[in-house]
C-alpha positions as CSV (number, residue, x, y, z in Angstrom):
1,M,92.9,86.4,96.7
2,K,95.3,88.1,98.3
3,I,97.5,90.6,96.7
4,V,100.4,92.8,97.8
5,A,101.2,95.9,95.4
6,A,104.6,97.3,96.7
7,I,105.9,100.1,93.5
8,D,108.3,102.9,94.0
9,T,107.6,105.9,92.7
10,F,107.5,106.7,89.0
11,K,109.4,110.0,89.1
12,G,107.8,112.6,87.9
13,S,104.6,111.6,87.6
14,L,103.6,109.0,90.2
15,T,104.1,109.0,93.8
16,S,104.7,105.2,95.5
17,L,101.2,105.2,96.6
18,E,100.0,106.6,93.8
19,A,101.3,104.1,92.1
20,G,100.3,101.1,93.9
21,E,96.4,102.3,94.1
22,A,96.5,102.3,90.1
23,A,97.6,98.7,90.3
24,R,94.8,98.0,93.0
25,R,92.3,99.4,90.6
26,G,93.4,97.6,87.5
27,I,93.5,94.4,89.6
28,L,90.1,94.9,90.9
29,R,88.7,95.7,87.5
30,V,89.0,91.8,87.4
31,Y,89.3,90.3,90.5
32,P,86.7,92.5,92.6
33,N,86.9,90.6,95.2
34,A,90.6,90.3,95.7
35,H,92.2,91.7,98.9
36,V,94.5,94.4,97.7
37,S,97.4,95.7,100.1
38,V,99.1,98.9,99.0
39,R,102.2,99.2,100.6
40,P,105.0,102.3,100.2
41,L,108.0,101.3,98.6
42,A,111.5,103.5,98.3
43,D,115.1,103.1,98.2
44,G,115.9,105.5,100.6
45,G,116.5,108.6,98.0
46,E,113.4,110.7,96.6
47,G,110.6,110.2,97.7
48,T,111.3,108.1,100.8
49,V,109.9,110.8,103.0
50,E,106.3,110.8,101.3
51,A,106.1,107.2,100.8
52,L,107.2,105.9,104.8
53,T,105.0,109.5,106.2
54,L,102.0,108.8,104.4
55,G,102.5,105.3,104.1
56,M,102.7,104.8,107.7
57,G,100.0,107.1,109.0
58,G,102.0,109.8,109.3
59,H,102.2,113.5,109.4
60,T,104.4,115.7,107.3
61,E,106.4,119.1,109.2
62,K,107.4,122.0,106.9
63,V,110.0,123.8,108.5
64,T,112.1,126.7,107.2
65,V,116.1,126.5,107.6
66,T,119.5,127.4,105.6
67,G,119.9,126.4,102.6
68,P,123.2,125.2,101.1
69,L,123.8,128.5,99.6
70,G,123.0,130.3,103.0
71,K,119.5,131.4,102.0
72,P,116.3,130.5,103.8
73,V,114.7,127.2,102.7
74,E,111.7,125.1,103.4
75,C,112.3,121.6,104.1
76,A,109.6,118.7,104.6
77,Y,110.2,116.4,106.8
78,G,107.7,113.4,108.2
79,I,107.2,112.1,111.9
80,L,105.7,108.5,111.8
81,S,102.6,107.5,113.9
82,D,105.1,106.7,117.1
83,G,105.3,110.4,117.4
84,K,109.0,109.8,118.0
85,T,110.6,108.4,114.2
86,A,111.3,111.4,111.8
87,V,112.1,110.7,108.0
88,L,114.0,113.1,106.2
89,E,116.2,113.8,102.9
90,M,119.1,116.1,103.5
91,S,118.6,117.2,100.0
92,G,115.5,119.1,101.1
93,A,117.7,121.1,103.2
94,A,121.1,120.7,101.0
95,G,120.2,119.4,98.1
96,I,121.5,120.4,94.5
97,T,118.0,120.9,92.7
98,L,118.5,124.1,95.2
99,V,121.1,125.3,93.8
100,P,121.6,126.9,90.1
101,E,123.7,125.4,88.1
102,S,125.7,128.7,87.5
103,E,126.1,129.0,91.6
104,R,127.3,125.1,92.1
105,N,130.4,125.5,94.5
106,P,131.0,123.1,97.3
107,M,133.4,125.6,98.5
108,N,130.3,127.8,99.8
109,T,127.5,124.9,100.3
110,T,126.6,124.1,103.4
111,T,125.0,121.2,105.3
112,Y,123.8,123.6,108.2
113,G,120.1,123.0,107.2
114,V,120.2,119.7,107.6
115,G,120.8,120.3,111.7
116,E,118.5,122.3,111.8
117,V,115.9,119.7,110.4
118,I,117.4,117.1,113.5
119,R,116.8,120.3,115.9
120,N,113.3,120.9,114.8
121,A,112.2,117.2,115.3
122,I,114.2,116.8,118.4
123,A,112.1,119.8,120.0
124,K,109.0,118.1,118.8
125,G,110.0,114.9,121.0
126,C,111.5,112.6,117.8
127,R,114.7,110.3,118.9
128,R,114.9,107.9,116.0
129,F,115.7,109.4,112.5
130,I,115.6,107.9,109.4
131,V,117.6,110.1,107.0
132,G,118.2,110.0,102.7
133,I,121.6,111.3,102.3
134,G,121.6,111.1,98.6
135,G,121.5,114.1,96.1
136,S,123.9,116.1,97.9
137,A,125.1,119.7,96.7
138,T,127.6,120.0,99.7
139,N,131.1,118.6,100.8
140,D,132.0,120.1,103.9
141,G,131.9,116.8,105.7
142,G,128.7,117.4,107.6
143,I,130.5,120.4,109.2
144,G,127.7,122.5,108.5
145,M,125.2,120.0,110.4
146,L,127.4,119.4,113.4
147,Q,127.4,123.4,114.2
148,A,123.6,123.8,113.8
149,L,123.9,120.7,116.3
150,G,126.2,122.4,118.6
151,Y,129.1,121.4,118.0
152,G,131.8,123.9,117.5
153,M,134.2,123.4,114.4
154,L,136.7,126.4,115.5
155,D,139.2,128.4,113.9
156,E,142.5,129.7,115.4
157,N,140.9,132.4,117.2
158,G,138.1,130.2,118.2
159,N,135.2,131.4,116.1
160,Q,132.9,129.2,114.1
161,V,134.6,128.1,110.9
162,S,132.6,129.8,107.8
163,F,130.1,127.5,106.1
164,G,131.0,125.7,102.9
165,A,134.1,123.4,102.2
166,K,136.7,126.5,102.6
167,G,135.1,126.5,106.4
168,L,136.9,122.8,106.3
169,G,140.5,124.9,105.1
170,G,140.5,126.6,108.6
171,L,139.1,124.3,111.0
172,R,141.7,123.6,114.2
173,T,139.6,122.9,117.2
174,I,136.4,120.6,117.9
175,S,134.2,121.3,120.5
176,D,131.1,119.3,122.1
177,D,130.7,121.9,125.3
178,S,127.0,122.9,123.5
179,V,126.1,120.0,121.6
180,L,122.3,120.1,122.0
181,P,121.9,117.3,125.2
182,E,119.2,115.5,123.7
183,L,121.6,114.4,120.7
184,R,123.0,111.0,122.9
185,E,119.5,109.6,123.2
186,C,119.0,109.9,119.5
187,S,119.9,107.7,116.2
188,F,120.2,107.3,113.4
189,R,119.6,104.8,110.5
190,I,121.5,107.0,107.7
191,A,120.0,105.2,104.0
192,C,123.2,104.9,102.4
193,D,124.1,103.0,99.1
194,V,127.6,105.1,98.0
195,T,130.5,102.9,99.4
196,N,133.3,105.8,98.8
197,P,135.7,106.4,101.5
198,L,136.2,110.0,102.7
199,C,139.4,110.6,101.1
200,G,141.6,109.7,98.3
201,E,140.5,108.8,94.6
202,H,137.8,107.2,95.0
203,G,136.6,110.0,97.8
204,T,133.9,112.1,98.2
205,S,136.1,115.0,96.4
206,A,137.2,113.2,93.3
207,V,134.2,111.3,92.7
208,Y,131.6,113.7,93.4
209,G,133.1,117.3,93.4
210,P,132.5,117.8,89.4
211,Q,128.9,117.4,89.2
212,K,129.0,120.1,92.3
213,G,130.9,122.7,90.7
214,A,134.5,121.7,91.8
215,T,137.4,122.5,89.9
216,P,140.6,120.4,89.8
217,A,142.5,122.5,92.5
218,M,139.0,122.9,94.6
219,I,139.3,118.8,94.4
220,S,142.7,118.5,95.6
221,Q,141.8,121.5,98.6
222,M,138.8,119.9,99.8
223,D,140.4,116.3,99.7
224,R,143.2,117.4,101.9
225,W,140.8,119.3,104.3
226,L,138.9,116.7,104.7
227,G,142.0,114.4,105.4
228,A,142.5,116.7,108.4
229,Y,139.0,117.0,109.8
230,A,138.9,113.1,109.8
231,D,142.4,113.2,111.6
232,L,141.9,116.3,114.2
233,A,138.4,114.3,115.2
234,F,140.0,110.7,115.6
235,S,142.8,112.5,118.1
236,K,139.9,114.5,119.6
237,K,138.1,111.5,121.0
238,Y,135.5,110.5,118.3
239,P,137.1,106.6,117.9
240,R,134.4,106.4,114.9
241,A,136.0,108.7,112.6
242,D,137.4,106.1,110.3
243,K,138.1,108.0,107.3
244,N,138.5,104.9,105.3
245,Q,135.3,103.5,106.2
246,A,133.1,102.4,103.4
247,G,130.0,105.1,103.2
248,T,131.7,107.8,104.5
249,G,131.9,109.8,101.5
250,A,128.6,110.0,101.1
251,A,127.0,113.5,100.6
252,G,130.3,115.2,100.6
253,G,131.0,113.8,103.7
254,L,128.3,113.8,105.5
255,G,128.3,110.0,106.3
256,F,131.5,110.5,108.0
257,A,130.0,113.4,110.2
258,F,126.8,111.0,111.1
259,L,129.1,108.1,111.7
260,A,131.5,110.1,114.0
261,F,129.9,112.3,116.0
262,T,126.1,110.9,116.6
263,N,124.6,107.0,117.3
264,A,124.5,106.1,113.8
265,V,124.9,103.3,111.2
266,L,124.9,103.5,107.3
267,E,122.3,100.7,106.2
268,S,120.8,100.5,102.0
269,G,118.1,102.8,101.6
270,V,116.0,99.8,100.4
271,R,116.6,97.7,103.8
272,I,115.9,100.4,105.8
273,V,112.3,100.9,104.2
274,L,111.7,96.7,104.0
275,E,112.3,96.8,107.8
276,E,110.4,100.0,108.3
277,T,107.9,99.2,106.6
278,H,107.5,95.6,107.9
279,L,107.0,94.6,104.1
280,E,107.7,90.7,104.4
281,D,104.6,90.6,106.9
282,Y,101.7,91.1,104.3
283,I,104.3,89.3,101.8
284,K,104.3,85.9,103.1
285,D,100.6,85.7,103.2
286,A,99.8,87.1,100.1
287,D,99.0,85.0,96.5
288,L,101.3,87.3,94.2
289,I,102.9,90.6,94.6
290,V,103.3,94.1,92.2
291,T,106.5,96.0,92.2
292,G,107.9,98.3,90.1
293,E,109.1,101.5,89.3
294,G,109.7,104.4,86.7
295,R,111.9,102.8,84.4
296,L,113.6,98.8,84.7
297,D,116.9,98.6,83.5
298,A,120.0,96.7,84.5
299,Q,120.8,99.1,87.6
300,T,117.1,97.5,88.8
301,V,119.3,94.9,90.2
302,M,121.8,96.9,91.7
303,G,120.0,97.4,95.1
304,K,116.9,98.6,93.7
305,A,113.8,99.0,95.6
306,P,111.6,96.3,92.9
307,V,114.3,93.9,93.5
308,G,114.3,94.4,97.3
309,V,110.7,93.3,97.3
310,A,111.2,90.3,94.6
311,Q,113.7,88.6,96.8
312,I,111.4,88.8,100.0
313,A,108.9,87.4,97.6
314,K,110.8,84.3,96.6
315,K,111.8,83.9,100.1
316,Y,108.4,82.5,100.4
317,G,108.0,81.4,96.7
318,K,105.7,84.2,95.6
319,P,105.4,85.1,92.1
320,V,106.2,88.3,91.7
321,I,105.1,91.0,88.2
322,A,106.6,94.5,87.7
323,F,104.8,97.5,86.0
324,S,107.1,100.2,84.7
325,G,106.9,103.6,82.8
326,S,109.6,102.0,80.4
327,V,112.3,99.1,79.9
328,T,115.7,98.3,78.6
329,A,117.3,95.9,76.9
330,G,119.4,95.3,80.3
331,A,116.0,95.2,82.1
332,N,116.2,91.6,81.8
333,A,118.7,91.5,84.4
334,C,115.4,91.6,86.6
335,N,114.0,88.2,85.4
336,D,117.3,86.3,87.3
337,A,116.9,88.6,90.1
338,G,113.4,87.2,90.9
339,I,111.0,89.5,88.9
340,D,109.0,86.4,87.3
341,A,107.7,89.5,84.3
342,F,108.0,93.0,83.5
343,F,105.8,95.1,81.8
344,P,105.9,98.7,80.5
345,I,102.8,101.2,80.8
346,L,103.2,102.8,77.7
347,R,100.5,102.0,75.8
348,N,101.2,104.5,72.3
349,V,103.5,106.7,70.8
350,V,103.3,110.1,73.1
351,T,105.9,112.8,73.7
352,F,107.9,113.0,76.9
353,E,105.8,115.2,78.8
354,E,102.5,113.4,77.8
355,A,104.0,110.4,79.4
356,M,105.1,111.6,82.3
357,D,101.7,113.4,83.1
358,R,100.1,112.4,86.3
359,E,96.5,111.2,85.1
360,N,98.3,109.6,81.6
361,A,100.3,107.7,83.8
362,A,98.1,106.7,86.5
363,R,95.1,105.7,83.4
364,N,98.2,103.9,81.5
365,L,99.3,101.9,84.9
366,V,95.6,101.4,85.4
367,D,95.0,99.5,82.4
368,T,98.1,97.6,81.7
369,V,97.9,95.9,84.9
370,E,94.0,94.9,84.2
371,Q,95.5,93.5,80.9
372,V,98.3,91.3,82.4
373,F,95.3,90.0,85.4
374,R,93.2,89.4,82.4
375,L,95.7,86.9,81.2
376,T,96.2,85.2,84.9
377,K,92.4,85.1,85.1
378,S,92.3,83.4,82.1
379,L,95.5,81.0,82.3
380,R,94.0,80.0,86.0
381,H,90.3,78.9,85.0
382,R,92.4,76.3,82.0
């Protein structure tokens, strides 16, 4: 029997590969001769670097960069086995979890560190980039990242504007005279499931500004500054600087910066991961597929990784079983989306801390998978 186990992270307890390995152990208790392929899975958000890097034979690099508040932070990113592809999450250099709640203010937070990570990877020979841009603390339109890559984001005196969204307020000129030469050789696949434009009532400032510490007055200012920045970029020779394009509002406008100033495409995070890991090649030859994530709910069908797996499986008529830490009433939508049956792994009443404990989660997953496969075995033998 050939089985593919492709499970997303159980956030806070199990990584993708740890969850897949736990499922494999449960299956082998019942089918000791089964061939179980554990494949990395992620949706472009938290855990993508680890899943792709470790799951595809790459290695992790760590670099000290400028954090969102201008202070040094250590950011990990991955280089895949080809030596040319880097995988990074912008949140590692400019994420909201790096900013204490009392200090959250998008006027000050910068994406400069994201550009420094890219520079570091370029220096190590990378020319292909997979970038997850969720969980940002910023609203600077990506100008910090661009400054780190050598772009001049200049004020009326020809000096680089300050970090943060407030820098947009003083922006008068954009220069590319000092851009890192290797940047023109680079391509970027941006994992982006946000469809917000850069500006307006559905733009990044209005929708995401409040959770980053923005007041109504700040939101109005930032929205106006971002619009002027986009118009300036378009007028200066950047034809892809379209502030109305879906996804340009991702990560406080970082999506806009990637599209306008680099060779980038915005894509579904799940799609990128599924393609980069060549999961379809494994699924088409399998007898059964195992997937899952920390919680299955109504949102799972909205572009989450387990449903992406199920869609490929159904293309080849393969059965799909999912496991999760918990399920909600809305999880029934997963059945209509290609997951034939799903099972929560909690086996008794426990505290939240006990449920999230890594050893407990792994044991619960192994034991639950074992029992489900005992059922499949008994049915096969009837």
